N, C-alpha and C positions, 0 to 999 in steps of 0.2 A: 561392531553394524553388520548384518546379515543382508550386504547391501539388494540384491536380486528378492532379499522375502522383501526388505522394504517399497522396493518399485511396484512388485506385482501389486501390496496393501495399498499403495498410492495412487497409482495409476499412472507412474513415472513410462516415457520413452528411453530417456538417455538418459546418461551422468557422464561428463567427459572433466577426465582429473587432469590439470596442464600443468608443465611444471617447468621451467626453462633456469636453465643453470646459470646465465650471463648476469641477468637481472637480478634473480634471486626470485621471481613470480611460482606463488604458488594458488592457485587457483582453481574451483571448480564448476563446473557451468548442468545445469540439470533442467533438460527440457521438461516437462510434464505431459503437456497433449497438445498436438497440433491438428485436431479435429478443427478447427474454424480457422486454420492457419500458420503462415509462421510464428514460430515464436517470440514473444518481446516480455524481456525484464528487467531492470537494473541490475547495477554489476554495485554489489555491497563490498565495504574494507574493513576489517574487526580484525584485532589481536584474539580471534577466539582462543577458549583455553585449552583444545583438543580437535585434531581433525577429524574428530565424533563429531562434535560438537559444531562445525562448519557444517559437514556432511546432514547434518540435519538440518540444519538452518535452512540452506539453499535448497533442501528438497519440500520444508514446509513454503518458502516460499514460494517455491518454480508454481507449487502445486497450486497459491491462490493467488498468481498471477491469471491462471487458467480461470477461475471463477469469475474474477475481475472481469476478465473481456468476454467472459460471456455474457454476465446481467447491462455490460456497456453497452451491450450488441456492436462490439467489437469481432471481424473475423481476423483475428492472432489469437493461436494459443499460447501455455504458461509457459515463463523459463526464467530463469532469474543468476546471476554468476557472484560468488563469497573468495574473495580475493581475503588470505589470511595471511596481516601483517598489520602493523599499527599504521592509519591513515596520517598521525602527527609528524613520524618519523620515517618513514619505509619509504614515499611514492618517490617515484621517480621515470623520468624522461621513457627510460630503455623499459621497466617493469610496464609501462600502458602502453609502450609498441610491443612487447611480446605478448599482450594481451589482446592486444588488436590483430596480432600474427594469428592468432588460436581463432578467432570470433571468425577471421577469413576463410580459414579452415571448413567452417560450417556451409559457406555457400549462398546463403541468406536465409536457413532454417532458422536461425535466430540471431533477433537486432539484440543489443544492450544499452544504459548508457547510465545516465548519474543514479547513485540511492546513498543510504547512511552509509558516512565515508569517503565518498566522490563527490568530483562537483563535475559539470560540464566543463572546466578547461582542461580536466584531466583528460578526458578525452577528445582534444584537439589532440595529442600525441598520438592515441590509439588513432583516429582518422589517416594517417599516413598509411596505416597500412590495410584499413578497411574502411567499407562504406557505412558497412550494415550497422549504423550508429543513432540512437536518439536522442535529444535532448543536449543537444549541443548550445555554445555562445550563439546569440544574433550574427554576429560578423563570421558564426563558420556554417553560416546555412539551417541552424537550425529555431526552434523558438527560443531559446532562455530556458530559462528556470521554473521549474514546476510547482514552486512552491504555491505560490497565491493563489493558483487555479485545482490546484487540492483542496485547499483551504476554504476556498469559496465551495467544490461540491460536499466539505465536510459541515459546513453553514448552512449548505440545504438542506443535507438528514439532518440535521441538529433543527434547522425549523418545520421539518415534516414530523420527527417526534416530537417538539413541543405543541401541532396542532393536535396528534392524538390523543397526548393525555392531557393536555389544558385548553384543547378549541381554540388557541392560539398561537400562530408560528414566533409571537416576538418573544426576545430574550429581553425587555428593558423590565429591568429589578428583579431582574431571573440571576441568581448565581449560576457563573461557570468554573467548573475547577480545572485546571489545563496542567496535564503532567507532560515537559516537552517543550520548549522555545525554541527547536532548530526552526529550517528553512518554514513546514509545515504549521506548528504547533505558533509563532512567533506571528505572521499573519491570522492566526485567528483569531490570535488575543485583541489583535489588530482591529481584526471586526464585529467583535465582541463589544467593546469598548464602547466603540462606532454606535453599536445598536442599544448600546444603555444597560448592557449587563455589568457585574458585581464582578470584575476578573479574578480569582485567585490562581496565581502562576507557579509552576516550578522546574527547575530542570538541573541536571547533575552538575554544571558549569555558576557556579555563585556568581564569576561577575557579568555571565549573560543576563541572569537575572535582576541584577544588578541595576541592567542597562535597562532592561525593559522597561523594568519599576521606574527607572527616573524618568522614562521617555511617554508610557502607557497610566503610568499612575496606577497599573494594578499592584493586588496583596502580594507577598511573595511566604511561598509556604514548603516544606521540606519536602523532597523530591520521592522520600522513599512512602512520607504520609501522607502523602495527596489525594492517596487512595481511598483513603477512610472520611473524608472533609465532607462534613454536610453541605450538601451544594443539590440544585438541578438536575447541573450534568454534568458527566464527570469524563473529558476528555481526554484521552489518551493519544500522547499525539509522538510519543519515546518510541521504545522496542514494544517486541512484544510482550505474550504470555501474563499481563498484567492482570486476569481476568482468572483465579489460581485455587488453590483448596486453602491456601492461608489467609487473601484476602476476599472471597465472595461471602463470606459473612461480617464481614467487615465494611461493607460499601453502605454509604449513606445517601444516596444518592439516588435520583428519577430514572433519568436515563445516562447509559452510556453510548457515547459516539467522539469517534477522535480516528484518527490517520495514522497511527500504527497498526501495521499489517499482523496479523494472528492474536491479536487480542486475547482470546477464548486459549488456556491451555488445549483445550479441544473439545469437540461440538459439543458435549454431554454438558456443558458452562451453560450454553445457551439455554437449558432448559431448568437449570438451578437460579439463571437470572429470570428464566418466567416465574419459577417458584416463590421469586423474592419479590417476584408483581416490581421487576428493574427493567424498562424499554431496550431495547438491546440492539443499534443500526449498526447489522453487519460491516463490521470495517471492509472486506471488497468491494460494499456498496456506495461505502460512505467516502472512501479515498480513491475515486476511480480517479477524482478529473485528472492528476496527474499523467497518469495510462491515456488516457483521452487524448490528450493534449499531443501526449512524443507518439500515441498513435496517426495524430491526424498527419504529423512534418511525413508521414509515411504516403500521404495521398494529398501532396499539392497543400500543405498547410492552409489554415480559414481561419481566423482568430474565431469569427463568426461561427460558424459549424461547431466549436471547440464551447463555446459559452451554450448553446443550443442544447447539446448534449451533457452539459454539466448541468445547466437545469433542471432535467430530466431527473436526474438524481430526486429530485425532492419527492417528483411526482411515481417512483421506483417505489421508493422508500417508505410513504403514505401508503400506499397499494399492498406493501410487505406485511406494515404492523395488522392492517385490517384483516389480510386474510388468517394472519396468524392467531389472530383473537377469534375469529369467524368460526376459524378449522378446531381450535384450541391446540398450536402446535410454535414451538420458536420461532422468532423471528427467525432465526438460522435453517431450518429445517425449511420452512418456505424459500426463502432465499437459493439454497442449493438445490430446491424442486425448480427453480426455474433455471437453473444452472444445467440440471439434467433436461429438461427440457427445450432450449438452445442447442444443447450437442445432438441429439435426436432428432431435433426436427433438421439439423445442417445432414447428418447421415440419410434423414430419408430422404430427401430434394436430390440430394446428391448423387442418389439412384440412375439419375438424369443423364445418358449420355449424352457428350459434346464433345464434337474435334479437341478441344481443349484440354480433356479428361485424359489425366495419364491413367 
């Protein structure tokens, strides 16, 4: 990968490679855009197939965080960290303390917390080296797990899509297919069952599927074939690139709305979903609940304020669907226009000098 060309294409400001010999830490931090404020974004730990794969992931994810913060109305930029390693076998105190030291070198330019492959408890170790962390357990001053609040935001996006397609937000009697039963997918499945939906769900962990089937009475499915399920709502809640050349023509859903980041292989698939008559809820809006919660931790956390902002996902998403129909555009195009308008507005008003301006 030609890193500087890739940074120019995507609009990144910084990419930082971090290696610690003592702990074995190999981590990449990407800061995409700090127009709105210091960068914020979680830390993912995966056994990437290659360093290029890790770099591509951190670039895409950090870019998405800029969009997510902008449309959610947050004064934060986009950033992300990836650790190359197996979270099942390679997590150590030294690893996360070393990561904390590297985060501290950025002096508040970037804050991080849990993501795929990491938990809030992992960052209790990092907390000994830096204060620039979010999503910590409540016992350590954080707001705790983000899974349920993210699921609440996804459900608001689903309700908006149902209202747009069927003139009712109700899931009663509807079929929802959920790919991934992790911390967000599980909570989404639980909410959907409570609302009377027929839930079909899959995960690469068969033990987890069995547990959720037993608890919620959902219908299990193959984790790779679930995208082809005939349903009202397909909800990708695992990893990205779910909508690609191989899957786009096999989709049998009316709505795509889930918590996974980067669900589309690229933005052109937003147009292809539109051509197929499938309503797409842009992922960086639908899954913003977790970011809203952790961002509020940096502003004297108040659960009422977080829930108010997460409730706004419904109105924002419905407005995007309506504008996309009116202007014959994809929902991705309209959502990106919203991002660009907020970034431009921020640039415009910050031309005004104040004594605190740098």
